[in-house]
gemmi code that builds the backbone of each chain (N, CA, C; Angstrom):
import gemmi

chains = {
    "A": [
        ("MET", (-6.583, -8.282, 17.937), (-7.660, -7.365, 18.620), (-7.152, -6.862, 19.900)),
        ("ASN", (-6.908, -7.893, 20.671), (-6.420, -7.896, 22.191), (-5.004, -6.799, 22.191)),
        ("ARG", (-4.288, -7.096, 21.147), (-3.043, -6.316, 21.337), (-3.299, -4.781, 20.853)),
        ("ILE", (-4.268, -4.657, 20.009), (-4.625, -3.175, 19.670), (-5.372, -2.559, 20.935)),
        ("ARG", (-6.079, -3.229, 21.594), (-6.725, -2.766, 22.767), (-5.812, -2.501, 23.914)),
        ("ARG", (-4.760, -3.255, 23.971), (-3.752, -3.050, 24.964), (-2.867, -1.816, 24.764)),
        ("ALA", (-2.588, -1.802, 23.364), (-1.870, -0.699, 22.841), (-2.639, 0.800, 23.075)),
        ("LEU", (-3.823, 0.715, 23.032), (-4.668, 1.869, 23.130), (-4.821, 2.237, 24.603)),
        ("VAL", (-5.070, 1.101, 25.456), (-5.055, 1.414, 26.860), (-3.732, 2.088, 27.178)),
        ("ALA", (-2.668, 1.610, 26.842), (-1.361, 2.172, 27.237), (-1.237, 3.585, 26.745)),
        ("ALA", (-1.683, 3.885, 25.558), (-1.535, 5.114, 24.942), (-2.544, 6.179, 25.757)),
        ("LEU", (-3.456, 5.673, 26.238), (-4.468, 6.593, 26.929), (-3.831, 6.785, 28.447)),
        ("ALA", (-3.203, 5.782, 29.020), (-2.458, 5.931, 30.243), (-1.222, 6.851, 30.109)),
        ("ILE", (-0.546, 6.948, 29.013), (0.589, 7.794, 29.021), (-0.117, 9.255, 28.715)),
        ("GLY", (-1.077, 9.316, 28.051), (-1.875, 10.623, 27.824), (-2.284, 11.214, 29.130)),
        ("LEU", (-2.764, 10.419, 29.978), (-3.075, 10.862, 31.211), (-2.072, 11.408, 32.251)),
        ("ALA", (-0.924, 10.853, 31.994), (0.070, 10.973, 32.806), (0.817, 12.337, 32.486)),
        ("LYS", (0.511, 12.672, 31.148), (1.425, 13.937, 30.801), (0.628, 15.331, 31.078)),
        ("PRO", (1.372, 16.146, 31.683), (0.658, 17.268, 32.174), (0.352, 18.207, 30.905)),
        ("PHE", (0.854, 17.840, 29.686), (0.590, 18.842, 28.491), (-0.704, 18.154, 27.789)),
        ("ALA", (-1.219, 17.138, 28.303), (-2.415, 16.305, 27.321), (-3.524, 17.191, 26.917)),
        ("ALA", (-3.863, 18.182, 28.035), (-5.002, 18.988, 27.674), (-4.720, 20.160, 26.765)),
        ("LEU", (-3.362, 20.357, 26.564), (-3.133, 21.610, 25.597), (-3.018, 21.298, 24.193)),
        ("ALA", (-2.671, 22.362, 23.467), (-2.744, 22.136, 22.023), (-1.576, 21.193, 21.772)),
        ("ALA", (-1.776, 20.031, 20.990), (-0.801, 18.996, 20.695), (0.244, 19.712, 19.891)),
        ("TRP", (1.417, 19.200, 19.729), (2.396, 19.513, 18.940), (2.045, 19.371, 17.433)),
        ("ASN", (1.925, 20.191, 16.647), (1.511, 19.807, 15.191), (2.516, 19.491, 14.433)),
        ("LYS", (2.427, 18.117, 14.367), (3.613, 17.268, 13.520), (3.632, 17.688, 12.073)),
        ("GLU", (2.622, 17.757, 11.479), (2.309, 17.998, 10.077), (3.009, 19.234, 9.553)),
        ("ALA", (2.620, 20.112, 10.450), (2.804, 21.732, 10.294), (4.468, 21.939, 10.496)),
        ("PHE", (4.986, 21.366, 11.588), (6.464, 21.376, 12.009), (7.226, 20.592, 10.964)),
        ("GLY", (6.630, 19.537, 10.459), (7.404, 18.881, 9.463), (7.367, 19.168, 8.168)),
        ("ALA", (6.531, 20.187, 7.872), (6.458, 20.783, 6.415), (7.889, 21.472, 5.835)),
        ("LYS", (8.206, 21.386, 4.699), (9.430, 21.765, 4.185), (9.280, 23.181, 3.430)),
        ("THR", (8.186, 23.440, 3.174), (7.976, 24.777, 2.666), (7.103, 25.796, 3.534)),
        ("PRO", (7.327, 27.108, 3.504), (6.352, 27.913, 4.365), (4.838, 27.819, 4.042)),
        ("GLY", (4.610, 27.431, 2.806), (3.210, 27.390, 2.223), (2.783, 26.279, 2.950)),
        ("ASP", (3.437, 24.851, 2.764), (2.784, 23.852, 3.412), (2.630, 23.899, 4.896)),
        ("ALA", (3.642, 24.510, 5.558), (3.308, 24.743, 7.129), (2.163, 25.465, 7.418)),
        ("LEU", (1.864, 26.586, 6.634), (0.673, 27.354, 6.748), (-0.540, 26.566, 6.494)),
        ("LYS", (-0.558, 25.736, 5.586), (-1.585, 25.015, 5.146), (-1.828, 24.070, 6.223)),
        ("ASN", (-0.996, 23.452, 6.901), (-1.070, 22.365, 7.857), (-1.697, 23.243, 9.100)),
        ("LEU", (-1.352, 24.392, 9.322), (-1.799, 25.009, 10.599), (-3.095, 25.508, 10.336)),
        ("GLY", (-3.518, 25.542, 9.119), (-4.886, 25.960, 8.896), (-4.992, 27.710, 8.883)),
        ("VAL", (-3.913, 28.313, 8.493), (-3.586, 29.738, 8.745), (-3.261, 30.250, 7.457)),
        ("PRO", (-4.024, 31.497, 6.888), (-3.771, 32.177, 5.667), (-2.353, 33.010, 5.758)),
        ("SER", (-1.823, 33.335, 4.822), (-0.385, 34.126, 4.707), (-0.670, 35.456, 5.419)),
        ("GLY", (-2.043, 36.112, 5.254), (-2.161, 37.112, 5.994), (-1.802, 38.492, 5.351)),
        ("ALA", (-2.471, 39.581, 5.810), (-2.261, 40.816, 5.133), (-1.059, 41.669, 5.836)),
        ("PRO", (-0.088, 42.141, 4.943), (0.828, 43.150, 5.615), (0.496, 43.942, 6.588)),
        ("SER", (1.076, 44.215, 7.830), (0.729, 45.033, 8.778), (1.978, 45.793, 9.257)),
        ("GLY", (1.968, 46.938, 9.352), (2.948, 47.845, 10.174), (3.049, 47.621, 11.630)),
        ("GLU", (1.986, 47.077, 12.283), (1.704, 47.095, 13.823), (2.485, 45.781, 14.332)),
        ("LEU", (3.153, 45.177, 13.269), (3.758, 43.924, 13.956), (4.910, 44.089, 13.682)),
        ("HIS", (5.757, 43.952, 14.719), (7.344, 44.297, 14.889), (8.136, 43.233, 15.049)),
        ("ILE", (9.403, 43.082, 14.249), (10.493, 42.103, 14.533), (11.601, 42.682, 14.506)),
        ("GLU", (12.139, 42.563, 15.793), (13.538, 43.242, 16.118), (14.526, 42.116, 16.016)),
        ("ALA", (15.483, 42.312, 15.238), (16.354, 41.160, 14.896), (17.646, 41.881, 14.247)),
        ("PRO", (18.849, 41.343, 14.392), (20.066, 41.936, 13.882), (19.863, 41.902, 12.235)),
        ("GLN", (20.401, 42.848, 11.419), (20.401, 42.740, 9.940), (21.332, 41.530, 9.516)),
        ("ILE", (22.401, 41.501, 10.275), (23.449, 40.514, 10.009), (23.597, 39.533, 11.165)),
        ("ALA", (23.514, 38.276, 11.223), (24.019, 37.468, 12.183), (25.030, 36.709, 11.959)),
        ("GLU", (26.105, 36.894, 12.788), (27.424, 36.240, 12.569), (27.403, 34.680, 12.805)),
        ("ASN", (26.461, 34.395, 13.913), (26.406, 32.975, 14.088), (25.015, 32.555, 13.986)),
        ("GLY", (24.869, 31.633, 12.771), (23.397, 31.371, 12.755), (22.830, 30.421, 13.690)),
        ("ALA", (23.654, 30.058, 14.617), (23.166, 29.109, 15.703), (22.347, 29.844, 16.811)),
        ("VAL", (22.697, 31.020, 17.033), (21.988, 31.959, 17.894), (21.598, 33.238, 17.308)),
        ("VAL", (20.400, 33.284, 16.774), (20.155, 34.697, 16.181), (18.861, 35.148, 17.165)),
        ("PRO", (19.148, 36.242, 17.843), (18.075, 36.743, 18.803), (17.025, 37.513, 17.907)),
        ("ILE", (15.711, 37.045, 18.322), (14.822, 37.738, 17.569), (13.620, 38.222, 18.641)),
        ("GLU", (13.051, 39.439, 18.519), (11.932, 39.765, 19.471), (10.632, 40.093, 18.541)),
        ("ILE", (9.497, 39.668, 18.807), (8.581, 40.022, 18.236), (7.258, 40.462, 18.940)),
        ("SER", (6.574, 41.496, 18.427), (5.620, 42.037, 19.472), (4.537, 42.491, 18.434)),
        ("SER", (3.380, 42.505, 18.910), (2.166, 43.037, 17.935), (1.444, 44.121, 18.715)),
        ("ASN", (0.980, 45.187, 17.909), (0.191, 46.165, 18.387), (-1.114, 46.102, 17.934)),
        ("ILE", (-1.281, 45.082, 17.124), (-2.818, 44.832, 16.677), (-3.763, 44.452, 17.779)),
        ("PRO", (-4.730, 45.073, 17.904), (-5.626, 44.940, 19.049), (-6.185, 43.474, 19.045)),
        ("GLY", (-6.099, 42.857, 20.050), (-6.807, 41.440, 20.161), (-5.904, 40.480, 19.460)),
        ("THR", (-4.612, 40.507, 19.524), (-3.609, 39.452, 19.051), (-3.724, 38.452, 20.121)),
        ("THR", (-3.948, 37.221, 19.386), (-3.917, 35.942, 20.268), (-3.012, 34.951, 19.813)),
        ("ALA", (-2.420, 35.017, 18.936), (-1.302, 34.146, 18.479), (-0.286, 34.731, 17.716)),
        ("LEU", (0.988, 34.380, 17.704), (2.043, 34.803, 16.879), (2.827, 33.628, 16.274)),
        ("ILE", (2.993, 33.495, 15.133), (3.438, 32.160, 14.316), (4.904, 32.932, 13.686)),
        ("VAL", (5.825, 32.042, 13.880), (7.319, 32.365, 13.299), (7.668, 31.313, 12.385)),
        ("LEU", (8.098, 31.902, 11.097), (8.634, 30.900, 9.879), (9.944, 31.585, 9.579)),
        ("ILE", (10.868, 30.704, 9.601), (12.259, 31.042, 8.917), (12.295, 30.349, 7.541)),
        ("GLU", (11.944, 31.175, 6.652), (11.618, 30.678, 5.184), (12.468, 29.818, 4.727)),
        ("LYS", (13.750, 30.101, 4.878), (14.689, 28.944, 4.179), (15.213, 28.010, 5.044)),
        ("ASN", (14.883, 27.693, 6.093), (15.354, 26.675, 7.142), (14.795, 25.463, 6.469)),
        ("PRO", (15.342, 24.227, 6.919), (14.866, 23.029, 6.339), (13.396, 22.832, 6.550)),
        ("PHE", (13.108, 23.151, 7.798), (11.751, 23.021, 8.479), (11.281, 24.469, 8.716)),
        ("PRO", (10.669, 25.319, 8.020), (10.471, 26.638, 8.159), (9.713, 27.039, 9.374)),
        ("LEU", (8.699, 26.241, 9.877), (8.070, 26.524, 10.984), (8.591, 26.476, 12.165)),
        ("THR", (8.826, 27.644, 12.858), (9.844, 27.656, 14.118), (8.998, 27.669, 15.499)),
        ("ALA", (8.023, 28.427, 15.492), (7.139, 28.510, 16.660), (5.916, 28.962, 16.324)),
        ("ARG", (4.782, 28.454, 17.326), (3.530, 29.117, 17.302), (3.265, 29.451, 18.921)),
        ("PHE", (2.958, 30.869, 19.085), (2.705, 31.188, 20.398), (1.273, 31.555, 20.602)),
        ("ASP", (0.542, 30.929, 21.388), (-0.828, 31.404, 21.784), (-0.761, 32.165, 23.148)),
        ("PHE", (-1.321, 33.272, 22.986), (-1.382, 34.171, 24.081), (-2.795, 34.321, 24.694)),
        ("LYS", (-3.011, 33.852, 25.837), (-4.336, 33.954, 26.592), (-4.490, 35.346, 27.308)),
        ("GLU", (-5.695, 35.519, 27.806), (-5.788, 36.679, 28.750), (-4.798, 36.608, 29.924)),
        ("GLY", (-4.063, 37.800, 29.990), (-3.135, 37.915, 31.101), (-1.656, 37.990, 30.466)),
        ("ALA", (-1.496, 37.669, 29.175), (-0.125, 37.731, 28.313), (-0.234, 38.813, 27.330)),
        ("LEU", (0.716, 39.558, 27.105), (0.817, 40.455, 25.960), (1.605, 39.855, 24.802)),
        ("PRO", (1.242, 40.030, 23.513), (1.570, 39.337, 22.384), (3.054, 39.793, 22.170)),
        ("PHE", (4.059, 39.258, 22.881), (5.243, 39.708, 22.947), (6.139, 38.338, 23.294)),
        ("VAL", (7.228, 38.343, 22.418), (8.096, 37.092, 22.807), (9.439, 37.413, 22.209)),
        ("LYS", (10.592, 37.063, 22.935), (11.940, 37.108, 22.667), (12.758, 35.963, 22.569)),
        ("VAL", (13.225, 35.386, 21.660), (13.846, 33.863, 21.625), (15.146, 33.919, 20.656)),
        ("ASN", (15.969, 33.111, 20.938), (16.988, 32.954, 20.111), (16.615, 31.589, 19.139)),
        ("VAL", (17.009, 31.988, 17.832), (16.591, 30.904, 16.843), (17.865, 30.491, 16.170)),
        ("LYS", (17.749, 29.356, 15.394), (18.908, 28.810, 14.506), (18.564, 29.082, 12.969)),
        ("MET", (19.684, 29.599, 12.389), (19.253, 29.792, 10.767), (20.234, 29.140, 9.958)),
        ("GLY", (19.852, 28.456, 8.927), (20.760, 27.627, 8.139), (21.511, 28.629, 7.249)),
        ("GLU", (20.918, 29.577, 6.719), (21.439, 30.564, 5.823), (20.467, 31.842, 5.765)),
        ("THR", (20.944, 32.751, 5.082), (20.356, 34.119, 4.953), (18.831, 33.879, 4.589)),
        ("SER", (17.849, 34.403, 5.228), (16.399, 33.928, 5.009), (15.777, 35.300, 5.375)),
        ("ASP", (14.396, 35.217, 5.026), (13.363, 36.222, 5.388), (12.769, 35.425, 6.743)),
        ("VAL", (12.655, 36.164, 7.863), (11.917, 35.528, 8.921), (10.525, 36.330, 8.939)),
        ("ARG", (9.643, 35.384, 8.784), (8.101, 35.823, 8.847), (7.289, 35.473, 9.877)),
        ("VAL", (6.496, 36.660, 10.445), (5.638, 36.371, 11.518), (4.328, 36.658, 11.023)),
        ("ILE", (3.394, 35.819, 11.527), (2.032, 35.873, 11.337), (1.271, 36.111, 12.650)),
        ("ALA", (0.405, 37.134, 12.630), (-0.326, 37.381, 13.947), (-1.727, 37.068, 13.560)),
        ("GLU", (-2.410, 36.408, 14.502), (-3.951, 36.039, 14.596), (-4.627, 37.113, 15.458)),
        ("ALA", (-5.699, 37.785, 15.027), (-6.163, 38.748, 15.928), (-7.653, 38.758, 15.490)),
        ("GLY", (-8.618, 38.379, 16.257), (-10.022, 38.231, 16.150), (-10.420, 37.529, 14.742)),
        ("GLY", (-9.650, 36.409, 14.490), (-9.987, 35.609, 13.442), (-9.317, 36.045, 12.014)),
        ("LYS", (-8.715, 37.111, 12.171), (-7.993, 37.862, 10.976), (-6.360, 37.528, 11.195)),
        ("HIS", (-5.752, 37.777, 10.055), (-4.209, 37.308, 9.991), (-3.667, 38.315, 9.455)),
        ("PHE", (-2.495, 38.666, 10.096), (-1.393, 39.797, 9.676), (-0.262, 39.354, 9.453)),
        ("THR", (0.547, 39.886, 8.585), (1.812, 39.281, 8.624), (3.081, 40.453, 8.389)),
        ("ALA", (4.402, 40.163, 8.811), (5.504, 41.029, 8.497), (6.596, 40.090, 8.423)),
        ("SER", (7.688, 40.814, 7.594), (8.924, 39.809, 7.672), (10.110, 40.817, 7.489)),
        ("LYS", (11.341, 40.121, 7.970), (12.394, 40.912, 8.047), (13.477, 39.757, 7.379)),
        ("GLU", (14.564, 40.486, 6.504), (15.518, 39.542, 6.048), (16.718, 39.496, 7.206)),
        ("ILE", (17.239, 38.583, 7.535), (18.475, 38.374, 8.295), (19.510, 37.614, 7.482)),
        ("LYS", (20.695, 38.357, 7.295), (21.767, 37.873, 6.689), (22.777, 37.010, 7.704)),
        ("VAL", (22.877, 35.791, 7.174), (23.838, 34.803, 8.156), (25.091, 34.583, 7.559)),
        ("THR", (26.095, 34.804, 8.269), (27.362, 34.530, 7.924), (27.707, 32.950, 7.861)),
        ("ILE", (27.597, 32.472, 9.080), (27.772, 31.105, 9.189), (26.594, 30.371, 9.634)),
        ("GLY", (26.073, 29.141, 8.871), (24.931, 28.728, 9.355), (24.803, 27.927, 10.582)),
        ("GLY", (23.718, 27.739, 11.134), (23.500, 27.144, 12.457), (22.707, 25.978, 12.604)),
        ("CYS", (22.697, 25.165, 11.444), (21.608, 23.974, 11.521), (22.363, 22.643, 11.303)),
        ("GLY", (23.428, 22.707, 10.576), (24.139, 21.490, 10.389), (25.277, 21.337, 11.569)),
        ("GLY", (25.672, 22.406, 12.099), (26.560, 22.615, 13.294), (27.707, 21.993, 12.970)),
    ],
    "B": [
        ("MET", (22.344, 13.612, 28.873), (21.751, 14.972, 28.389), (20.223, 15.224, 28.830)),
        ("ALA", (19.923, 14.639, 29.875), (18.692, 14.900, 30.297), (18.738, 16.424, 30.859)),
        ("ALA", (17.533, 16.711, 31.146), (17.189, 17.962, 31.449), (17.772, 18.617, 32.634)),
        ("GLY", (18.460, 19.714, 32.407), (19.060, 20.574, 33.506), (18.219, 21.411, 34.222)),
        ("PRO", (18.783, 22.152, 35.115), (18.038, 23.053, 35.811), (17.420, 24.182, 35.027)),
        ("MET", (16.406, 24.723, 35.410), (15.975, 25.938, 34.598), (16.046, 27.230, 35.467)),
        ("LYS", (16.240, 28.420, 35.025), (16.325, 29.627, 35.654), (15.272, 30.493, 35.228)),
        ("MET", (14.576, 31.183, 36.250), (13.717, 32.297, 35.792), (13.921, 33.455, 36.433)),
        ("ARG", (13.486, 34.560, 35.846), (13.573, 35.851, 36.447), (12.432, 36.778, 35.954)),
        ("ALA", (11.716, 37.289, 36.928), (10.530, 38.211, 36.733), (10.755, 39.554, 37.187)),
        ("THR", (10.289, 40.398, 36.590), (10.537, 41.654, 36.868), (9.364, 42.680, 36.722)),
        ("LEU", (8.777, 43.327, 37.622), (7.601, 43.961, 37.761), (7.975, 45.355, 37.037)),
        ("GLY", (7.194, 45.540, 35.806), (7.347, 46.804, 35.311), (6.067, 47.745, 35.656)),
        ("GLN", (5.962, 48.826, 34.756), (4.697, 49.699, 34.845), (3.697, 49.088, 34.274)),
        ("GLY", (2.816, 48.439, 34.815), (1.707, 47.753, 34.142), (1.901, 46.458, 33.448)),
        ("PHE", (2.999, 45.995, 33.754), (3.496, 44.433, 33.014), (4.453, 43.932, 33.807)),
        ("THR", (4.718, 42.820, 33.516), (5.687, 41.876, 34.262), (6.687, 41.452, 33.015)),
        ("ASP", (7.776, 41.497, 33.091), (8.837, 40.875, 32.167), (9.208, 39.390, 32.899)),
        ("VAL", (8.993, 38.391, 32.141), (9.407, 37.150, 32.468), (10.578, 36.517, 31.596)),
        ("ARG", (11.718, 36.161, 32.133), (12.790, 35.660, 31.268), (13.134, 34.347, 31.795)),
        ("VAL", (13.295, 33.274, 31.076), (13.383, 31.948, 31.389), (14.431, 31.402, 30.592)),
        ("LEU", (15.281, 30.537, 31.180), (16.463, 29.924, 30.563), (16.213, 28.397, 30.842)),
        ("MET", (16.313, 27.492, 29.718), (16.142, 26.138, 29.929), (17.318, 25.433, 29.310)),
        ("ASN", (17.816, 24.385, 30.235), (18.892, 23.736, 29.649), (18.509, 22.582, 28.678)),
        ("HIS", (18.779, 22.652, 27.503), (18.245, 21.487, 26.643), (19.146, 21.469, 25.412)),
        ("PRO", (19.507, 20.323, 24.957), (20.430, 20.294, 23.785), (19.570, 20.899, 22.439)),
        ("MET", (18.566, 20.617, 22.341), (17.664, 21.069, 21.025), (18.479, 20.471, 19.787)),
        ("GLU", (18.538, 19.317, 19.807), (19.332, 18.685, 18.620), (18.351, 18.717, 17.357)),
        ("THR", (18.772, 19.121, 16.302), (18.140, 19.186, 15.242), (18.004, 17.842, 14.337)),
        ("GLY", (18.618, 16.982, 14.715), (18.768, 15.891, 13.864), (19.538, 15.840, 12.655)),
        ("GLN", (20.192, 16.705, 12.399), (21.108, 17.170, 11.198), (22.483, 17.312, 11.470)),
        ("ARG", (22.975, 17.358, 12.855), (24.211, 17.430, 13.198), (24.966, 16.315, 13.302)),
        ("LYS", (26.103, 16.076, 13.135), (26.980, 14.916, 13.007), (27.898, 14.872, 14.300)),
        ("ASP", (28.141, 13.754, 14.928), (28.869, 13.797, 16.039), (30.274, 13.512, 15.539)),
        ("SER", (31.279, 13.213, 16.398), (32.824, 13.099, 15.973), (32.959, 11.790, 15.286)),
        ("ASP", (32.099, 11.003, 15.415), (32.057, 9.659, 14.424), (31.621, 9.785, 12.996)),
        ("GLY", (30.904, 11.018, 12.965), (30.287, 11.203, 11.547), (28.669, 10.651, 11.529)),
        ("LYS", (28.255, 10.337, 12.804), (26.910, 9.807, 12.941), (25.968, 10.731, 13.279)),
        ("LEU", (24.805, 10.718, 12.695), (23.714, 11.868, 12.971), (23.382, 11.838, 14.294)),
        ("VAL", (23.291, 12.892, 14.834), (22.637, 12.747, 16.248), (21.361, 12.965, 16.199)),
        ("PRO", (20.489, 12.039, 16.707), (18.960, 12.075, 16.685), (18.279, 13.264, 17.263)),
        ("MET", (17.257, 13.694, 16.612), (16.458, 14.820, 17.011), (16.274, 14.749, 18.590)),
        ("HIS", (16.312, 15.809, 19.223), (15.862, 15.903, 20.675), (15.637, 17.285, 20.889)),
        ("PHE", (14.447, 17.770, 21.094), (14.140, 19.143, 21.212), (12.901, 19.336, 21.997)),
        ("ILE", (12.770, 20.536, 22.548), (11.480, 20.976, 23.308), (10.279, 21.129, 22.269)),
        ("GLN", (9.165, 20.590, 22.412), (8.113, 21.020, 21.525), (7.006, 21.701, 22.204)),
        ("ASN", (6.542, 21.492, 23.515), (5.702, 22.439, 24.098), (6.203, 23.129, 25.272)),
        ("LEU", (5.750, 24.419, 25.438), (6.173, 25.357, 26.487), (4.864, 25.955, 27.054)),
        ("THR", (4.713, 26.074, 28.295), (3.786, 26.975, 28.891), (4.022, 27.788, 29.880)),
        ("VAL", (3.359, 28.800, 30.046), (3.547, 29.841, 31.215), (2.029, 30.036, 31.972)),
        ("LYS", (2.165, 29.716, 33.304), (1.000, 30.062, 33.870), (1.239, 31.162, 34.930)),
        ("VAL", (0.188, 31.643, 35.353), (0.121, 32.805, 36.484), (-0.994, 32.375, 37.352)),
        ("ASN", (-0.578, 32.167, 38.664), (-1.539, 31.731, 39.657), (-2.463, 30.565, 39.169)),
        ("GLY", (-1.630, 29.603, 38.450), (-2.502, 28.348, 37.994), (-3.204, 28.561, 36.714)),
        ("LYS", (-3.184, 29.826, 36.227), (-4.021, 30.054, 34.851), (-2.937, 30.098, 33.738)),
        ("LEU", (-3.350, 29.317, 32.574), (-2.458, 29.398, 31.522), (-2.515, 30.856, 30.702)),
        ("VAL", (-1.304, 31.194, 30.538), (-1.281, 32.607, 29.744), (-0.655, 32.450, 28.483)),
        ("VAL", (0.377, 31.692, 28.437), (0.977, 31.315, 26.998), (1.172, 29.856, 26.958)),
        ("ASP", (0.680, 29.371, 25.559), (0.812, 28.006, 25.228), (1.564, 28.005, 23.936)),
        ("ALA", (2.858, 27.641, 24.155), (3.635, 27.546, 22.826), (4.086, 26.179, 22.342)),
        ("GLN", (4.116, 26.098, 21.088), (4.715, 25.039, 20.324), (6.094, 25.346, 19.471)),
        ("ILE", (7.106, 24.834, 19.723), (8.316, 25.384, 19.162), (9.029, 24.069, 18.398)),
        ("SER", (10.043, 24.358, 17.573), (10.574, 23.400, 16.562), (11.925, 23.349, 17.110)),
        ("GLN", (12.689, 22.586, 16.380), (14.220, 22.218, 16.617), (15.051, 23.474, 16.269)),
        ("ALA", (14.327, 24.496, 15.530), (15.091, 25.549, 15.245), (15.464, 26.602, 16.321)),
        ("VAL", (14.829, 26.317, 17.508), (15.041, 27.219, 18.607), (16.293, 26.887, 19.123)),
        ("SER", (17.266, 27.840, 19.500), (18.733, 27.647, 19.830), (18.848, 26.798, 20.994)),
        ("ARG", (20.109, 25.982, 21.177), (20.291, 25.274, 22.156), (20.294, 26.038, 23.551)),
        ("ASN", (19.792, 25.521, 24.779), (19.676, 26.001, 25.850), (18.858, 27.338, 25.706)),
        ("PRO", (17.608, 27.038, 25.304), (16.631, 28.306, 24.930), (16.550, 29.322, 26.116)),
        ("VAL", (16.402, 30.605, 25.544), (15.968, 31.669, 26.682), (14.866, 32.257, 25.853)),
        ("PHE", (13.703, 32.247, 26.774), (12.408, 33.077, 26.071), (12.312, 34.249, 27.159)),
        ("SER", (11.690, 35.205, 26.517), (11.158, 36.361, 27.307), (9.788, 36.562, 27.130)),
        ("PHE", (8.937, 36.566, 27.950), (7.567, 36.994, 27.821), (7.022, 38.148, 28.508)),
        ("ARG", (6.129, 38.796, 28.145), (5.548, 40.074, 28.885), (4.057, 39.589, 29.399)),
        ("LEU", (3.764, 39.839, 30.538), (2.523, 39.610, 31.284), (1.778, 40.934, 31.442)),
        ("LYS", (0.513, 40.794, 31.498), (-0.196, 42.110, 31.757), (-0.338, 42.200, 33.317)),
        ("GLY", (0.004, 43.388, 33.640), (-0.143, 43.751, 35.043), (0.923, 42.895, 36.014)),
        ("GLY", (0.243, 42.400, 37.158), (1.318, 41.574, 37.808), (1.310, 42.429, 39.314)),
        ("ALA", (1.340, 41.557, 40.313), (1.531, 41.899, 41.545), (2.398, 41.099, 42.456)),
        ("LYS", (2.968, 41.688, 43.605), (3.858, 40.912, 44.206), (3.052, 39.796, 44.922)),
        ("GLY", (3.807, 38.690, 44.831), (3.173, 37.316, 45.330), (2.573, 36.491, 44.109)),
        ("ASP", (2.346, 37.219, 42.848), (1.928, 36.234, 41.915), (2.883, 34.952, 41.559)),
        ("LYS", (2.274, 33.877, 41.373), (2.918, 32.783, 41.295), (3.188, 32.531, 39.630)),
        ("ILE", (4.409, 32.502, 39.229), (4.686, 32.293, 37.771), (5.165, 31.008, 37.521)),
        ("GLU", (4.542, 30.217, 36.691), (5.164, 28.868, 36.414), (5.475, 28.680, 35.088)),
        ("VAL", (6.734, 28.103, 34.690), (6.841, 27.735, 33.140), (7.344, 26.269, 33.177)),
        ("ALA", (6.929, 25.673, 32.277), (7.001, 23.969, 31.964), (7.284, 23.890, 30.502)),
        ("TRP", (7.943, 22.804, 30.268), (8.221, 22.492, 28.909), (8.171, 20.833, 28.821)),
        ("MET", (8.113, 20.437, 27.599), (8.064, 18.864, 27.377), (8.725, 18.730, 26.035)),
        ("ASP", (9.509, 17.626, 25.933), (10.290, 17.478, 24.547), (9.731, 16.376, 23.798)),
        ("ASN", (10.466, 16.120, 22.674), (9.932, 15.212, 21.682), (10.068, 13.694, 22.291)),
        ("LYS", (10.968, 13.478, 23.395), (11.238, 12.250, 24.146), (10.201, 12.132, 25.141)),
        ("GLY", (9.268, 13.097, 25.400), (8.447, 12.763, 26.578), (9.044, 13.527, 27.968)),
        ("GLU", (10.288, 13.897, 27.953), (11.016, 14.523, 29.066), (10.360, 15.819, 29.313)),
        ("SER", (10.312, 16.118, 30.640), (9.725, 17.385, 30.994), (10.342, 18.064, 32.036)),
        ("ASN", (10.135, 19.327, 32.294), (10.743, 20.162, 33.499), (9.790, 21.296, 33.599)),
        ("SER", (9.992, 22.002, 34.950), (9.293, 23.126, 35.222), (9.846, 23.810, 36.268)),
        ("THR", (9.762, 25.093, 36.276), (10.074, 25.811, 37.505), (8.996, 26.885, 37.866)),
        ("GLU", (9.029, 27.367, 39.053), (8.006, 28.385, 39.444), (8.644, 29.379, 40.370)),
        ("MET", (8.030, 30.517, 40.429), (8.717, 31.557, 41.502), (7.264, 32.447, 41.842)),
        ("ALA", (7.704, 33.315, 42.899), (6.611, 34.409, 43.289), (7.274, 35.709, 42.898)),
        ("LEU", (6.382, 36.455, 42.416), (6.915, 37.727, 41.952), (7.427, 38.465, 43.417)),
        ("ALA", (8.466, 39.264, 43.233), (8.773, 39.854, 44.449), (8.862, 41.459, 44.027)),
    ],
}
model = gemmi.Model(1)
for chain_id, residues in chains.items():
    chain = gemmi.Chain(chain_id)
    for i, (resn, *xyz) in enumerate(residues, 1):
        res = gemmi.Residue()
        res.name, res.seqid = resn, gemmi.SeqId(i, " ")
        for name, pos in zip(("N", "CA", "C"), xyz):
            atom = gemmi.Atom()
            atom.name, atom.element = name, gemmi.Element(name[0])
            atom.pos, atom.b_iso = gemmi.Position(*pos), 0.0
            res.add_atom(atom)
        chain.add_residue(res)
    model.add_chain(chain)
structure = gemmi.Structure()
structure.add_model(model)
structure.setup_entities()
């Protein structure tokens, strides 16, 4: 009992010391999911309706899977989050960006891709979900390195 | 392999501000083997935040699939000279780093 209490107090102390404690915790279940479907289920997000207002800028062919530049932007009014899944990676969920007042729903990042795959983006806007995807061909995978 | 320095550049555009930030981080996936054939343990950034004048504007969770030494670009609404932009990250080992600058 005492040990449990001590562990709890220690955990609380660590929690207080961390500047990120107040923010959304890292969703271990969603990021640890091995299929896009399970990742979305753990995020509590539906797959969304296809939308032409969600843009993915990325090379059609990535020579080096370790560094694949992707740029995502949404013209859907009221977009508050963008979720990125690389469908064939061992752990498909790659990122979730929450945009608050003051930020535009735009992000550019380099990602790793194990093999040729669809990159799927899901946007959250006013409680609704929208999706778009783009296939990127990979010549040399970037996960096993 | 601890956190190296971060670099940030912010450019004032027409009605928006582009923020580009570079972080030094190995972003180990846990799948790569070292020269002895042993798996290198996972070590990657999990949380990333962008604040403007102390106000949270981007709150991100990322996976090990983000490339080594990540570079992110974000776009902020508006922006004025002197706005303080702060970017911070924390990884799966609890290490963290942050950088800040004033818009010029």
